[in-house]
C-alpha positions in Angstrom: 0.0 0.0 0.0 1.3 3.5 -0.9 0.7 5.8 2.0 1.9 9.0 0.5 -0.8 11.6 -0.4 -1.0 12.4 -4.1 0.9 15.6 -4.9 2.1 17.2 -8.2 5.6 16.0 -7.2 4.6 12.4 -6.8 2.6 12.5 -10.1 5.5 14.0 -11.9 7.8 11.3 -10.5 5.5 8.5 -11.7 5.2 10.1 -15.1 9.0 10.3 -15.3 9.4 6.7 -14.1 6.9 5.2 -16.6 7.5 7.3 -19.7 10.4 9.9 -19.6 13.3 8.2 -17.8 16.0 6.5 -19.8 15.2 3.1 -18.4 11.4 3.4 -18.6 9.3 0.5 -19.9 7.9 2.4 -22.9 11.4 3.2 -24.3 12.8 -0.2 -23.5 9.8 -1.9 -25.2 10.2 0.2 -28.3 13.9 -0.3 -28.7 14.0 -4.0 -27.9 11.1 -4.7 -30.3 13.7 -3.7 -32.9 16.9 -5.2 -31.4 15.5 -8.4 -29.8 11.8 -8.8 -30.4 12.0 -12.4 -29.3 12.9 -11.3 -25.7 9.9 -8.9 -25.5 7.3 -11.2 -27.1 8.4 -14.6 -25.9 9.1 -13.2 -22.5 5.6 -11.8 -22.2 4.0 -15.0 -23.4 6.0 -17.1 -20.9 5.3 -14.9 -17.9 8.1 -12.3 -17.8 5.8 -9.2 -17.9 7.3 -6.6 -15.6 10.4 -5.7 -17.6 8.5 -4.4 -20.6 5.2 -2.6 -21.2 2.1 -4.8 -21.2 1.0 -5.6 -24.8 -2.4 -4.0 -24.4 -1.0 -0.9 -22.9 1.6 -0.6 -25.7 -1.1 -1.1 -28.3 -3.3 1.6 -26.6 -0.4 4.0 -26.7 0.1 3.4 -30.4 -3.5 4.1 -31.1 -3.3 7.3 -29.1 -0.3 8.4 -31.2 -2.3 7.4 -34.4 -5.2 9.5 -33.1 -2.8 12.5 -32.8 -1.7 11.9 -36.3 -5.3 11.8 -37.6 -6.1 15.0 -35.7 -3.1 16.8 -37.2 -4.0 15.6 -40.7 -7.7 16.4 -40.6 -7.0 19.8 -39.0 -3.9 21.2 -40.5 -3.0 19.0 -43.5 -6.3 18.3 -45.2 -4.9 18.7 -48.6 -2.5 15.8 -48.0 -5.4 13.4 -48.1 -6.7 14.6 -51.5 -5.6 13.1 -54.8 -4.3 15.4 -57.4 -6.8 16.4 -60.1 -5.0 14.4 -62.8 -5.0 11.2 -60.7 -8.6 11.7 -59.6 -9.7 12.2 -63.2 -7.8 9.1 -64.4 -9.4 7.0 -61.7 -12.9 8.3 -62.2 -12.7 7.7 -66.0 -11.6 4.1 -65.5 -14.3 1.5 -66.2 -14.1 0.0 -62.8 -14.8 3.3 -61.1 -17.7 4.6 -63.2 -20.8 5.3 -61.1 -18.9 4.2 -58.0 -20.7 5.8 -55.1 -17.9 5.2 -52.6 -15.1 7.0 -54.4 -14.9 10.8 -54.1 -11.2 11.4 -54.6 -10.5 11.6 -50.9 -9.2 9.2 -48.3 -10.8 11.0 -45.3 -13.1 8.1 -44.6 -10.1 5.8 -44.2 -8.4 8.3 -41.9 -11.4 8.9 -39.8 -11.7 5.2 -39.0 -8.0 4.5 -38.9 -8.0 3.4 -35.3 -10.9 1.0 -35.8 -9.1 -0.5 -38.9 -6.0 -1.1 -36.9 -7.9 -2.9 -34.2 -9.9 -5.0 -36.6 -6.9 -6.1 -38.6 -5.0 -7.6 -35.7 -7.1 -10.7 -35.2 -6.9 -11.5 -38.9 -3.2 -11.1 -39.0 -2.9 -13.3 -35.9 -5.2 -15.9 -37.6 -2.9 -15.8 -40.7 0.3 -16.3 -38.7 -1.2 -19.0 -36.5 -2.7 -21.0 -39.5 0.5 -20.6 -41.5 2.8 -21.9 -38.7 0.2 -24.6 -37.7 0.1 -26.1 -41.2 3.9 -26.1 -41.4 4.2 -28.0 -38.1 5.3 -25.1 -35.8 2.7 -25.3 -33.0 4.6 -23.9 -30.0 2.3 -20.8 -30.0 -1.5 -21.1 -29.8 -3.8 -18.5 -31.4 -3.9 -16.3 -28.4 -0.1 -16.2 -28.3 0.0 -15.3 -32.0 -2.4 -12.5 -31.1 0.1 -11.2 -28.6 2.8 -11.3 -31.2 0.7 -9.4 -33.7 -0.4 -6.9 -31.1 3.2 -6.0 -30.3 4.1 -6.0 -34.0 1.1 -3.8 -35.0 1.7 -1.4 -32.1 5.4 -1.0 -33.2 4.3 -0.4 -36.9 1.6 2.1 -35.9 4.0 4.1 -33.8 6.6 4.2 -36.5 4.0 5.1 -39.2 2.4 7.8 -37.1 5.8 9.4 -36.2 7.1 9.4 -39.8 3.8 10.6 -41.2 3.8 13.6 -38.9 7.4 14.4 -39.8 6.9 14.0 -43.5 3.7 16.2 -43.4 5.6 18.9 -41.6 8.1 18.9 -44.5 5.2 19.1 -47.0 5.6 15.6 -48.5 2.6 13.8 -50.0 1.0 11.6 -47.3 -0.3 9.0 -49.8 3.2 8.5 -51.4 4.8 8.3 -48.0 2.4 5.8 -46.6 2.9 3.7 -49.7 6.7 3.7 -49.3 6.3 2.6 -45.6 4.4 -0.5 -46.6 7.5 -2.6 -47.7 9.5 -2.0 -44.5 6.5 -3.1 -42.4 6.5 -6.5 -44.2 10.2 -6.8 -43.8 9.9 -6.1 -40.1 7.2 -8.7 -39.8 9.6 -11.2 -41.4 12.3 -10.2 -39.0 10.0 -10.6 -35.9 8.7 -14.0 -37.0 12.3 -15.2 -37.7 13.5 -13.9 -34.3 10.7 -15.3 -32.3 10.6 -18.8 -33.8 14.4 -18.9 -34.2 14.4 -20.3 -37.8 17.2 -20.0 -40.3 16.7 -17.5 -43.1 15.2 -19.9 -45.7 12.8 -21.6 -43.3 11.7 -18.3 -42.0 11.2 -17.0 -45.5 9.1 -20.0 -46.5 6.9 -19.7 -43.5 6.6 -15.9 -44.0 5.4 -16.4 -47.6 2.8 -18.9 -46.5 1.6 -16.5 -43.8 1.3 -13.7 -46.4 -0.7 -15.9 -48.8 -3.1 -16.8 -46.0 -3.4 -13.2 -45.0 -4.0 -12.0 -48.5 -6.7 -14.7 -49.0 -8.4 -13.6 -45.8 -8.2 -9.9 -46.8 -9.7 -10.7 -50.3 -12.6 -12.6 -48.8 -13.3 -9.7 -46.4 -13.1 -7.2 -49.1 -15.5 -9.2 -51.2 -18.0 -9.6 -48.4 -17.9 -6.0 -47.4 -18.3 -4.9 -51.1 -21.3 -7.1 -51.5 -22.9 -5.7 -48.3 -22.2 -2.1 -49.4 -23.7 -2.8 -52.8 -26.8 -4.3 -51.3 -27.1 -1.3 -49.0 -26.9 1.1 -51.9 -29.4 -0.8 -53.9 -31.8 -0.9 -51.0 -31.6 2.8 -50.4 -32.2 3.6 -54.1 -35.5 1.7 -54.2 
């Protein structure tokens, strides 16, 4: 039991201990997810949970940072989410986009629901990695443990994406181009995390990673198809 009364000094000390000091859990978790992700993830799964930040806390902090990014973009950098007139015209004139009620040349709708998209994608990425490794005979992690792995991975990616997006926006770079360039490093980082956690050699890790990507792409395509059908049915129903 802590018997000290709460004062500004005590609150400041707690803030410094948790977030600002050199040896704080947030900084250690962030750095070690790059340098030794297997220690963070495998340690958490097997019960070592005081050295690093809890996975749900870390994911919540990443969503908070993503929320700050969305606020800055929708408040001060609205033009960064708009396609150029040339690209917009080219897309609108393509046969696949004619009379498409969901395309307006802007990605504001994706930005507004960015946090929800991040949350919803984690279970599917965990399902893909679990199925991929399960089919290949690597069953040391169950689905929940793959969920922990993907939560840490997603949180790290969200933090990096949000920080770089804010920096690039301040320098006037196009957000859509920047976000596209960030995609490849995120997949490379996932390969690195899986290889480190499951301690495979390069070729075994690459084979398993490709299987996971195929499963994830298949799940994503099915979801897109289902959502598209539902949206079309909604539009048809409202037009009657």
